[in-house]
C-alpha positions as CSV (number, residue, x, y, z in Angstrom):
1,X,141.6,106.7,105.3
2,X,139.0,109.6,105.1
3,X,136.5,110.4,107.8
4,X,133.2,109.2,106.6
5,X,135.3,105.4,106.3
6,X,136.3,105.8,110.2
7,X,133.1,106.5,110.9
8,X,131.8,103.3,109.0
9,X,134.9,101.3,110.9
10,X,133.9,102.9,114.2
11,X,129.9,101.6,113.6
12,X,131.6,98.3,112.6
13,X,133.5,98.1,116.2
14,X,130.2,99.1,118.2
15,X,128.2,96.4,117.2
16,X,130.4,93.9,119.9
17,X,129.5,96.7,122.5
18,X,126.1,96.8,121.7
19,X,125.9,93.1,121.6
20,X,127.5,93.1,125.0
21,X,124.9,95.7,126.7
22,X,122.2,93.9,125.5
23,X,123.3,90.8,127.0
24,X,124.7,92.0,130.5
25,X,123.0,91.2,133.5
26,X,122.3,95.0,134.8
27,X,119.4,97.3,135.3
28,X,118.6,98.8,132.6
29,X,120.9,97.0,129.9
30,X,118.4,97.7,126.9
31,X,118.7,101.1,127.7
32,X,122.5,101.0,127.5
33,X,122.3,98.7,124.4
34,X,119.9,101.6,123.1
35,X,122.2,104.4,123.8
36,X,125.2,102.6,121.6
37,X,122.9,101.6,119.2
38,X,122.0,105.1,118.7
39,X,125.5,106.1,118.4
40,X,126.3,103.7,115.6
41,X,123.0,104.7,114.0
42,X,124.3,108.4,114.2
43,X,127.6,107.4,112.5
44,X,125.5,105.7,109.3
45,X,124.0,109.2,108.8
46,X,127.0,111.3,109.5
47,X,129.6,109.0,107.2
48,X,127.2,109.4,104.4
49,X,126.4,113.2,105.0
50,X,130.5,114.1,105.5
51,X,131.1,111.8,102.2
52,X,128.6,113.4,100.2
53,X,129.4,116.8,101.3
54,X,133.0,116.6,101.1
55,X,133.3,114.9,98.2
56,X,134.8,111.7,99.8
57,X,132.6,108.7,98.4
58,X,134.9,105.7,98.0
59,X,134.5,102.3,96.6
60,X,135.5,101.2,100.3
61,X,132.9,103.4,101.6
62,X,130.4,102.1,99.1
63,X,131.1,98.5,99.9
64,X,131.7,98.9,103.8
65,X,128.7,101.0,104.6
66,X,126.3,98.5,103.8
67,X,128.1,95.9,105.5
68,X,128.3,97.9,108.8
69,X,124.3,98.8,108.2
70,X,124.0,94.6,108.2
71,X,126.1,93.9,111.0
72,X,124.3,96.1,113.2
73,X,121.0,95.7,111.8
74,X,121.3,92.0,111.6
75,X,122.8,92.1,115.3
76,X,119.8,94.1,116.7
77,X,117.3,91.7,114.8
78,X,118.5,88.0,116.1
79,X,119.0,89.5,119.8
80,X,115.5,90.9,119.6
81,X,114.5,87.5,118.0
82,X,116.2,85.4,120.9
83,X,114.0,87.2,123.3
84,X,110.9,86.9,121.5
85,X,110.4,90.6,120.5
86,X,110.8,90.0,116.9
87,X,109.0,87.2,114.9
88,X,111.4,84.4,113.1
89,X,109.3,85.0,110.2
90,X,110.3,88.6,109.9
91,X,113.7,88.0,110.9
92,X,113.9,85.4,108.2
93,X,112.6,87.9,105.7
94,X,114.7,90.6,107.1
95,X,117.9,88.6,107.0
96,X,117.2,86.7,103.6
97,X,116.7,89.9,102.1
98,X,120.2,91.1,103.2
99,X,121.8,87.9,102.2
100,X,120.3,88.1,98.6
101,X,121.5,91.7,98.4
102,X,125.1,90.7,99.6
103,X,125.2,87.8,97.2
104,X,124.2,90.0,94.3
105,X,126.8,93.0,95.1
106,X,129.5,90.1,95.5
107,X,128.3,89.2,91.3
108,X,128.4,92.8,90.4
109,X,132.0,93.2,92.2
110,X,133.3,90.3,90.4
111,X,132.8,91.8,87.3
112,X,134.1,95.1,88.5
113,X,130.8,97.1,89.6
114,X,130.4,98.6,93.3
115,X,127.0,99.5,93.5
116,X,125.8,101.9,96.3
117,X,122.6,101.6,98.2
118,X,119.7,103.0,96.6
119,X,116.9,105.2,98.1
120,X,114.4,102.3,99.1
121,X,117.2,100.5,100.9
122,X,117.9,103.5,103.1
123,X,114.2,104.3,103.8
124,X,114.1,100.5,104.6
125,X,117.3,100.9,107.1
126,X,115.7,103.8,108.6
127,X,112.5,102.0,109.5
128,X,114.7,99.0,110.8
129,X,116.6,101.5,113.1
130,X,113.5,102.9,114.5
131,X,111.9,99.7,114.9
132,X,114.8,98.3,116.8
133,X,114.9,101.3,119.2
134,X,111.6,101.1,119.9
135,X,111.4,97.3,120.5
136,X,114.8,97.7,122.9
137,X,112.8,100.2,125.4
138,X,109.4,98.6,124.6
139,X,109.2,97.1,128.4
140,X,109.6,101.1,129.6
141,X,106.8,102.4,127.0
142,X,103.0,102.7,127.8
143,X,101.1,99.7,126.8
144,X,99.2,101.5,124.2
145,X,102.5,102.0,122.2
146,X,103.8,98.6,122.5
147,X,102.7,97.9,118.8
148,X,104.7,101.0,117.3
149,X,108.0,98.8,117.1
150,X,106.0,96.1,115.4
151,X,104.3,98.6,112.9
152,X,107.9,100.0,111.9
153,X,109.2,96.7,111.5
154,X,106.6,95.6,109.3
155,X,107.0,98.7,107.3
156,X,110.7,97.9,107.0
157,X,109.9,94.5,105.8
158,X,107.7,95.8,103.0
159,X,110.6,98.2,102.0
160,X,113.2,95.3,102.3
161,X,111.1,93.0,99.7
162,X,110.5,96.2,97.5
163,X,113.9,97.5,97.7
164,X,115.5,94.3,97.0
165,X,113.4,93.8,94.0
166,X,113.7,97.3,92.5
167,X,117.3,97.0,93.1
168,X,117.5,93.7,91.0
169,X,115.4,94.9,88.6
170,X,117.2,98.1,87.8
171,X,120.8,96.0,87.8
172,X,119.6,92.8,86.1
173,X,122.4,93.1,83.4
174,X,124.6,92.3,86.5
175,X,122.9,88.8,86.4
176,X,124.0,86.3,83.6
177,X,122.5,82.9,82.8
178,X,125.3,81.8,80.4
179,X,128.0,79.8,80.9
180,X,131.4,81.5,80.9
């Protein structure tokens, strides 16, 4: 187990901590949740940087890194939707994309292919992380900034759909409509 993979596992372990702080009934609960979310988000950047710089890219990392990202982002989306900070329609688009991509990766894995995330998917993830961060602290921002989180979220939804279509188009050979 290398350092990059340990950071991915730490990100997964931080998801329940993030959820706990989000739902604790204490002053500034969302600020604490934001702090955990930011720490977890930094591990995403850090594990990739370390893996590439030290040539520690593994199939485990290619497989688990996107799962860790999905767990963190989807937890944020669902929790923010539960307090009406995110539209259910946007949540369905973002969650639907993740389910489609996970299914696609499972088909690829069954055929012996481990498929790493593409650039568009990484951009989508950055916008989702930023949107969740802003939406978590929206109540502490001046009113004229209350739309920033929504704008970032809508941008992430565009990248979610675009990256899904692009990923499947570039890897369409994984899909087969022939009976085995």
